[in-house]
N, C-alpha and C positions, 0 to 999 in steps of 0.2 A: 619514495620508486611507490606511482601505482603500479600494483598485479593486475590482468585480467585473470577472471575465475569463470572455466566452464561451469559451463549450463553441468554439467554432471558433475562438477567439483559444490556448486551451489545444490544440488539438491541434495547432497549425501551431507554439506552441512547443519541443513534443517534437518533431515533423517535424524541426526545424531541430538538437534537439540528438542524439533517436538514432533515426534512420531506418532499417533496416535489413530490409525485408520479407524476404527471406532467412532470416532469424532466427525469424518467427512463431512455430514449432513450440515456440522455445527460450519465445521469449518466455509463453507460454500453458501449457509445466511450470510459471514459475519465479513467472506468477499462481496458480497451483493451487498451488506449494508454499506464496506466498503466503497464499492462503485458507484454509488447512486448521491454518497453527498460530492466525491470525484465529480460530478456529473452536474449537483444544482452548483455549483461552484463556480465551472467552468462552465455555465447557461448563464450564472449571473457578472463571469469574468473579473473577477470578486482578486486579484492578483496585493500580492507583500506593497510592489512601489503605490500601491495606487492607497492601501489599508491603512499600513503607516505597523502596524500591527502582524505577526504571520495566521492570527484564529482568523477563520474563518475564508479561506485565500482556495485556492489551488496548490502553492507553497506547500502549507499543510495536507491537505490532501494527498501527493502528489510523500 
């Protein structure tokens, strides 16, 4: 059975696992890097069912 979680619950989970406000710049840069990788595979429309492997696909980046 799937349990839906709230944004607040997700925030609390993340805070317990990895909360280092002094690294906010590094976190932001990593986020931008990942968004860029997703944008590239979206632009190239690389899908798992077309590639035969998850490497370099939209599914991997998501």
